[in-house]
A tleap script that builds the chain and sets N, CA, C and O, in Angstrom:
source leaprc.protein.ff14SB
mol = sequence {
  NMET ALA ARG PRO SER THR SER ARG GLY GLY
  ARG TRP GLU HIE LYS LYS GLN SER THR ARG
  GLU ALA LEU LEU ALA ALA ALA GLY GLU LEU
  PHE ALA ARG GLN GLY TYR ALA GLY THR THR
  VAL GLN GLN ILE THR ASP ALA ALA GLU VAL
  SER GLU ARG PRO PHE PHE ARG TYR PHE ASN
  CSER
}
set mol.1.N position { -2.109 3.133 -24.766 }
set mol.1.CA position { -1.600 3.667 -23.518 }
set mol.1.C position { -1.877 2.668 -22.394 }
set mol.1.O position { -3.002 2.193 -22.245 }
set mol.2.N position { -0.863 2.358 -21.617 }
set mol.2.CA position { -1.006 1.372 -20.540 }
set mol.2.C position { -1.711 1.982 -19.334 }
set mol.2.O position { -1.530 3.157 -19.013 }
set mol.3.N position { -2.501 1.172 -18.690 }
set mol.3.CA position { -3.145 1.612 -17.456 }
set mol.3.C position { -2.093 1.652 -16.353 }
set mol.3.O position { -1.158 0.852 -16.387 }
set mol.4.N position { -2.208 2.557 -15.369 }
set mol.4.CA position { -1.223 2.659 -14.291 }
set mol.4.C position { -1.022 1.355 -13.527 }
set mol.4.O position { 0.101 1.056 -13.122 }
set mol.5.N position { -2.072 0.577 -13.321 }
set mol.5.CA position { -1.944 -0.649 -12.534 }
set mol.5.C position { -1.148 -1.724 -13.256 }
set mol.5.O position { -0.666 -2.661 -12.618 }
set mol.6.N position { -0.998 -1.609 -14.591 }
set mol.6.CA position { -0.248 -2.615 -15.323 }
set mol.6.C position { 1.116 -2.103 -15.763 }
set mol.6.O position { 1.898 -2.864 -16.332 }
set mol.7.N position { 1.417 -0.850 -15.519 }
set mol.7.CA position { 2.724 -0.325 -15.891 }
set mol.7.C position { 3.776 -0.852 -14.941 }
set mol.7.O position { 3.455 -1.316 -13.847 }
set mol.8.N position { 5.020 -0.786 -15.350 }
set mol.8.CA position { 6.105 -1.271 -14.506 }
set mol.8.C position { 6.110 -0.542 -13.170 }
set mol.8.O position { 6.246 -1.175 -12.123 }
set mol.9.N position { 5.964 0.768 -13.192 }
set mol.9.CA position { 5.935 1.544 -11.957 }
set mol.9.C position { 4.762 1.169 -11.076 }
set mol.9.O position { 4.902 1.114 -9.854 }
set mol.10.N position { 3.617 0.913 -11.666 }
set mol.10.CA position { 2.441 0.519 -10.914 }
set mol.10.C position { 2.626 -0.826 -10.233 }
set mol.10.O position { 2.265 -0.999 -9.069 }
set mol.11.N position { 3.188 -1.771 -10.960 }
set mol.11.CA position { 3.454 -3.092 -10.370 }
set mol.11.C position { 4.484 -2.989 -9.262 }
set mol.11.O position { 4.350 -3.629 -8.219 }
set mol.12.N position { 5.522 -2.177 -9.490 }
set mol.12.CA position { 6.577 -2.009 -8.487 }
set mol.12.C position { 6.021 -1.384 -7.216 }
set mol.12.O position { 6.337 -1.824 -6.111 }
set mol.13.N position { 5.201 -0.367 -7.372 }
set mol.13.CA position { 4.587 0.274 -6.210 }
set mol.13.C position { 3.674 -0.696 -5.479 }
set mol.13.O position { 3.634 -0.703 -4.249 }
set mol.14.N position { 2.947 -1.507 -6.214 }
set mol.14.CA position { 2.070 -2.500 -5.591 }
set mol.14.C position { 2.903 -3.524 -4.811 }
set mol.14.O position { 2.536 -3.897 -3.696 }
set mol.15.N position { 4.011 -3.977 -5.385 }
set mol.15.CA position { 4.888 -4.935 -4.711 }
set mol.15.C position { 5.462 -4.333 -3.435 }
set mol.15.O position { 5.507 -4.999 -2.400 }
set mol.16.N position { 5.899 -3.081 -3.501 }
set mol.16.CA position { 6.438 -2.415 -2.315 }
set mol.16.C position { 5.379 -2.315 -1.227 }
set mol.16.O position { 5.664 -2.569 -0.057 }
set mol.17.N position { 4.165 -1.948 -1.601 }
set mol.17.CA position { 3.083 -1.831 -0.630 }
set mol.17.C position { 2.750 -3.196 -0.036 }
set mol.17.O position { 2.510 -3.302 1.166 }
set mol.18.N position { 2.733 -4.232 -0.853 }
set mol.18.CA position { 2.457 -5.586 -0.365 }
set mol.18.C position { 3.513 -6.047 0.625 }
set mol.18.O position { 3.198 -6.665 1.642 }
set mol.19.N position { 4.775 -5.741 0.321 }
set mol.19.CA position { 5.865 -6.117 1.219 }
set mol.19.C position { 5.742 -5.390 2.545 }
set mol.19.O position { 5.893 -5.993 3.607 }
set mol.20.N position { 5.472 -4.111 2.484 }
set mol.20.CA position { 5.304 -3.322 3.712 }
set mol.20.C position { 4.149 -3.868 4.554 }
set mol.20.O position { 4.277 -4.002 5.770 }
set mol.21.N position { 3.031 -4.180 3.915 }
set mol.21.CA position { 1.878 -4.717 4.629 }
set mol.21.C position { 2.190 -6.083 5.238 }
set mol.21.O position { 1.750 -6.378 6.349 }
set mol.22.N position { 2.947 -6.922 4.520 }
set mol.22.CA position { 3.321 -8.234 5.050 }
set mol.22.C position { 4.213 -8.076 6.279 }
set mol.22.O position { 4.059 -8.807 7.258 }
set mol.23.N position { 5.141 -7.126 6.231 }
set mol.23.CA position { 6.015 -6.880 7.380 }
set mol.23.C position { 5.212 -6.376 8.579 }
set mol.23.O position { 5.436 -6.819 9.705 }
set mol.24.N position { 4.288 -5.462 8.344 }
set mol.24.CA position { 3.463 -4.941 9.434 }
set mol.24.C position { 2.582 -6.032 10.047 }
set mol.24.O position { 2.441 -6.106 11.268 }
set mol.25.N position { 1.996 -6.870 9.206 }
set mol.25.CA position { 1.143 -7.947 9.710 }
set mol.25.C position { 1.962 -8.946 10.525 }
set mol.25.O position { 1.538 -9.372 11.600 }
set mol.26.N position { 3.124 -9.315 10.018 }
set mol.26.CA position { 3.983 -10.260 10.731 }
set mol.26.C position { 4.422 -9.679 12.064 }
set mol.26.O position { 4.408 -10.370 13.083 }
set mol.27.N position { 4.810 -8.415 12.059 }
set mol.27.CA position { 5.240 -7.768 13.304 }
set mol.27.C position { 4.096 -7.723 14.304 }
set mol.27.O position { 4.298 -8.016 15.482 }
set mol.28.N position { 2.921 -7.368 13.867 }
set mol.28.CA position { 1.774 -7.301 14.762 }
set mol.28.C position { 1.465 -8.644 15.417 }
set mol.28.O position { 1.200 -8.714 16.617 }
set mol.29.N position { 1.501 -9.696 14.622 }
set mol.29.CA position { 1.240 -11.035 15.161 }
set mol.29.C position { 2.314 -11.442 16.166 }
set mol.29.O position { 2.004 -11.972 17.233 }
set mol.30.N position { 3.569 -11.194 15.825 }
set mol.30.CA position { 4.661 -11.562 16.729 }
set mol.30.C position { 4.643 -10.724 18.002 }
set mol.30.O position { 4.877 -11.249 19.090 }
set mol.31.N position { 4.370 -9.437 17.878 }
set mol.31.CA position { 4.299 -8.580 19.065 }
set mol.31.C position { 3.195 -9.059 20.001 }
set mol.31.O position { 3.373 -9.068 21.219 }
set mol.32.N position { 2.062 -9.455 19.440 }
set mol.32.CA position { 0.944 -9.930 20.257 }
set mol.32.C position { 1.305 -11.221 20.989 }
set mol.32.O position { 0.900 -11.431 22.132 }
set mol.33.N position { 2.064 -12.074 20.324 }
set mol.33.CA position { 2.442 -13.361 20.921 }
set mol.33.C position { 3.624 -13.272 21.865 }
set mol.33.O position { 3.620 -13.894 22.927 }
set mol.34.N position { 4.658 -12.489 21.481 }
set mol.34.CA position { 5.936 -12.496 22.188 }
set mol.34.C position { 6.267 -11.196 22.889 }
set mol.34.O position { 7.202 -11.134 23.687 }
set mol.35.N position { 5.502 -10.154 22.591 }
set mol.35.CA position { 5.829 -8.830 23.087 }
set mol.35.C position { 6.834 -8.146 22.175 }
set mol.35.O position { 7.551 -8.789 21.409 }
set mol.36.N position { 6.864 -6.823 22.281 }
set mol.36.CA position { 7.756 -6.028 21.433 }
set mol.36.C position { 9.221 -6.370 21.702 }
set mol.36.O position { 9.990 -6.613 20.771 }
set mol.37.N position { 9.595 -6.387 22.965 }
set mol.37.CA position { 10.994 -6.625 23.328 }
set mol.37.C position { 11.436 -8.051 23.010 }
set mol.37.O position { 12.630 -8.306 22.855 }
set mol.38.N position { 10.499 -8.971 22.912 }
set mol.38.CA position { 10.839 -10.362 22.647 }
set mol.38.C position { 10.842 -10.732 21.178 }
set mol.38.O position { 10.985 -11.906 20.839 }
set mol.39.N position { 10.688 -9.747 20.296 }
set mol.39.CA position { 10.603 -10.002 18.863 }
set mol.39.C position { 11.811 -9.401 18.147 }
set mol.39.O position { 12.163 -8.243 18.371 }
set mol.40.N position { 12.436 -10.193 17.289 }
set mol.40.CA position { 13.596 -9.719 16.536 }
set mol.40.C position { 13.200 -9.373 15.100 }
set mol.40.O position { 12.168 -9.817 14.597 }
set mol.41.N position { 14.034 -8.582 14.468 }
set mol.41.CA position { 13.828 -8.250 13.055 }
set mol.41.C position { 13.860 -9.533 12.230 }
set mol.41.O position { 13.060 -9.699 11.309 }
set mol.42.N position { 14.765 -10.426 12.551 }
set mol.42.CA position { 14.870 -11.690 11.819 }
set mol.42.C position { 13.576 -12.487 11.889 }
set mol.42.O position { 13.160 -13.074 10.890 }
set mol.43.N position { 12.941 -12.518 13.038 }
set mol.43.CA position { 11.665 -13.226 13.169 }
set mol.43.C position { 10.584 -12.581 12.306 }
set mol.43.O position { 9.782 -13.275 11.680 }
set mol.44.N position { 10.569 -11.264 12.278 }
set mol.44.CA position { 9.575 -10.544 11.468 }
set mol.44.C position { 9.794 -10.824 9.989 }
set mol.44.O position { 8.845 -11.134 9.269 }
set mol.45.N position { 11.042 -10.719 9.530 }
set mol.45.CA position { 11.313 -10.933 8.107 }
set mol.45.C position { 11.088 -12.388 7.714 }
set mol.45.O position { 10.625 -12.662 6.607 }
set mol.46.N position { 11.405 -13.321 8.600 }
set mol.46.CA position { 11.122 -14.732 8.311 }
set mol.46.C position { 9.624 -14.957 8.157 }
set mol.46.O position { 9.188 -15.631 7.224 }
set mol.47.N position { 8.840 -14.398 9.063 }
set mol.47.CA position { 7.386 -14.563 9.013 }
set mol.47.C position { 6.790 -13.916 7.763 }
set mol.47.O position { 5.819 -14.427 7.204 }
set mol.48.N position { 7.364 -12.799 7.322 }
set mol.48.CA position { 6.873 -12.101 6.130 }
set mol.48.C position { 7.476 -12.662 4.842 }
set mol.48.O position { 7.082 -12.277 3.741 }
set mol.49.N position { 8.442 -13.580 4.995 }
set mol.49.CA position { 9.127 -14.206 3.863 }
set mol.49.C position { 9.841 -13.197 2.975 }
set mol.49.O position { 9.737 -13.243 1.749 }
set mol.50.N position { 10.569 -12.284 3.617 }
set mol.50.CA position { 11.420 -11.333 2.909 }
set mol.50.C position { 12.768 -11.269 3.622 }
set mol.50.O position { 12.900 -11.730 4.756 }
set mol.51.N position { 13.764 -10.697 2.954 }
set mol.51.CA position { 15.065 -10.534 3.590 }
set mol.51.C position { 15.034 -9.319 4.511 }
set mol.51.O position { 14.059 -8.568 4.531 }
set mol.52.N position { 16.096 -9.136 5.263 }
set mol.52.CA position { 16.151 -7.986 6.176 }
set mol.52.C position { 16.287 -6.661 5.434 }
set mol.52.O position { 15.874 -5.626 5.958 }
set mol.53.N position { 16.844 -6.667 4.252 }
set mol.53.CA position { 17.043 -5.418 3.504 }
set mol.53.C position { 15.747 -4.634 3.313 }
set mol.53.O position { 15.733 -3.432 3.581 }
set mol.54.N position { 14.643 -5.268 2.856 }
set mol.54.CA position { 13.400 -4.490 2.727 }
set mol.54.C position { 12.905 -3.947 4.066 }
set mol.54.O position { 12.343 -2.853 4.125 }
set mol.55.N position { 13.110 -4.703 5.132 }
set mol.55.CA position { 12.671 -4.230 6.437 }
set mol.55.C position { 13.297 -2.876 6.738 }
set mol.55.O position { 12.595 -1.937 7.110 }
set mol.56.N position { 14.593 -2.770 6.582 }
set mol.56.CA position { 15.274 -1.519 6.906 }
set mol.56.C position { 15.039 -0.436 5.847 }
set mol.56.O position { 15.247 0.746 6.120 }
set mol.57.N position { 14.617 -0.818 4.668 }
set mol.57.CA position { 14.241 0.161 3.646 }
set mol.57.C position { 12.938 0.849 4.052 }
set mol.57.O position { 12.780 2.051 3.838 }
set mol.58.N position { 12.013 0.101 4.631 }
set mol.58.CA position { 10.718 0.647 5.020 }
set mol.58.C position { 10.693 1.201 6.437 }
set mol.58.O position { 9.952 2.139 6.732 }
set mol.59.N position { 11.507 0.617 7.313 }
set mol.59.CA position { 11.505 1.014 8.720 }
set mol.59.C position { 12.950 1.221 9.155 }
set mol.59.O position { 13.667 0.251 9.399 }
set mol.60.N position { 13.378 2.462 9.254 }
set mol.60.CA position { 14.789 2.725 9.538 }
set mol.60.C position { 15.140 2.643 11.007 }
set mol.60.O position { 16.320 2.715 11.348 }
set mol.61.N position { 14.177 2.497 11.884 }
set mol.61.CA position { 14.501 2.337 13.306 }
set mol.61.C position { 13.514 1.421 13.989 }
set mol.61.O position { 13.632 1.171 15.189 }
savepdb mol mol.pdb
quit
């Protein structure tokens, strides 16, 4: 029997959580430097090294 952390679902959930955390960290750093209004989604996704699609999957507004 596979452990949850090594199952496909476990790895997928871990990847999703890692992506979300990377987006939040990138946004926080950019907001601190540029302000909320001065930061674009593209800048956040570039800093987190993901496409815009995951951003809108995790944050719909």
